[in-house]
N, C-alpha and C positions, 0 to 999 in steps of 0.2 A: 411523597418520598421523604425520608428522614435524612438529616445530614450524614449520619453514620452509613446508611445504605448508599448514599451518593459517594462517600469516601471509599467504601469497599468496592463500588463499581469503578471508581477511578483507578484503584489498584489493579483490578482485573483488566481494564482497558490498557493500562500501562504495560502489564505483563504480556498481553497478547501482541500489542504493537511492537514491543521490544523483541519478542521472539520472531515476528515476521521480518523485522529489520535486520536480523542476524545474518540473513543471506547476502546482505550487502557488505562484503568484507573481502579484503585482498587475501592472497595466498599466504599461509603461515610459513615462515622460513626459520623460526627458532622458538624453542620452548625451554623452560628451566629443566635442568637434569634431575633425575631421581624424583623424589616427592616434592621438590621445590615448587612452590606455586599452588599447593593443595591444602596446606594446614588450615586455611581459613574456612574450608567447607563445613566442618563440624559446628563451630559457633554460628555461622551464617544460617545453616539449616535449623539448628536448635532455636535460634532467635526468631526465625520466621514461624516455626511451629508454635512457640509461646505467644507470638504476636497475633497470629491468625486463628489458632485453634478455638479460643473462647468465643469469638463472634460467629464463627462458622458452626460450632457445635451448640450455640445458644446457651452457654453457661459462663460463669465467671462472676465472682463477687465484685461489684463496682464500689470503688472507694469514693467516687464522686459522680455527680450527674451535672452536665453543663447546660446552661440555658441555651435555647435554640440559636439565638444570634451568635453566641460564641462558637457553638458547634459548626454553624455555617461558615464562620470566619476561618476555623481550622480546615474546613473542607476547601475553601478558597486558597488557603496557604498550601494545601496539598497539591492543588493544581500548579501553583507557582514552583513548588519543589520538583514536581515531575517535568515542568517546562524547563527548569534549570538543567536537569539531567538530560533531557532531549536536546537542548541547545548544545550541550557538550557532545552528545552522540552525533549530532549533525556536523559539528565542527570537526570531529575526528574523521568523519566520512568512512572511507573504506579501510582506515587504519584501526578501527574499533575491533575488539574481540571480547567475547564473554569470559575468556580465560586469559591467563598470563602468557602472552606470545609476542614475538616480533613478526611484524608483517613485512611483506615485500615492499621495499622503498620506505621503511619506517624512519621517522625523524621525530625530533622533539617538537611537540605542538604547544605553542605558547600564547596563541591568540584567543579571542572570544572568552568563554568562561575560564579557560586555562590561565588567563591573566590573574584571576582571583584566587584560584586554588589549583593544586596539581591534580586533584581527583574530583572534578565537579560532578561526575556521575554518582560517585559514592556519597558525596555531600548531599545531593538531591534525594537519594534513596534514604539516607540516614534521617534527614529532616522529615520526610514523609512518614517514616517509621515512628518517630517521636510524636508527630502530629496525630497519627492514628492512635497511638498509645494514650495520649492525652484525651482524645475523644472517647475512647473505650473506658478509661478510668479503672482498669483492673490491674491487680498486682502482676498477673501473668503478662499482660500487654506491656507494662512498663519494663519488666524484666526482659521480655522479648526484644524490645527496642534497644535496650542496653547491650544484650548479648549479640544482637545483629550488628550493632555499632562496632563491637569488638571484632567480629568477623570481617567487616569491611575495612577496619583499620589494619588488621593482620594482612588482608589481601593487598592493601596499598603498600605496606612495608615490603611484602614479598615481591610485588611488581617493581618497586623502586630498586631493590637489590638487583633484579634481573635487568632493568633498563640501564642502570649504571654500567653493568658489564657489557651490554649490547651497544649502547649509544655513547658511552664514555663521558668525557668531560662536559659535553654539551648538556647532558641530562643533569649531571652533578651541579653545574652552574645554575640551571633552572631551579633545582631543589633549594639552593641557597637563597634565591630571590623570591620564591613563591611559597605561601603556606600550604600545608598538606591538605587539610580538610575544611578548616574554618576560615572563611574570608576575613581579612583585616586583622587577624590575630597576631600577625607578625610573621617573621620568617621562622619556619619550623622544619626540623629534619625528621 
């Protein structure tokens, strides 16, 4: 098995496990009105297409080829990225949702990985995207990781607007104390 094959398999394992875990969620009691909470879909889907189409179709001009030890190190870092996202998913428990919603009994979650960033799931996915793009070394993959990052950033912003409305000052205070996506970067809004 090559490092790239292992990394792609990790992505598949993550996607399947994430989908199965989606059944473990509380009842939704609120959603953004209108199209609020959906603007992020286009860049997220476009980014994913750019990131995954070349390796799945077997094409794409490579700008670089990594030595095997470095490629395996990126694969290991991908495991850490998905573990970070899963840590956050488990910490949220039944409050998790794949879309922007307020769940029954929703509250501000500040423990575990949420002490480091407000959106640790997105942080883990973004990191895994850039690790895969680095391993692939194609212009499409690098562009895909960047566009995917834009989509996750947009979703985080949409989610925060909604959570401020739904959870009030408690969420706004949390925003002031905790960086959005990059741990230790300082307080970001």
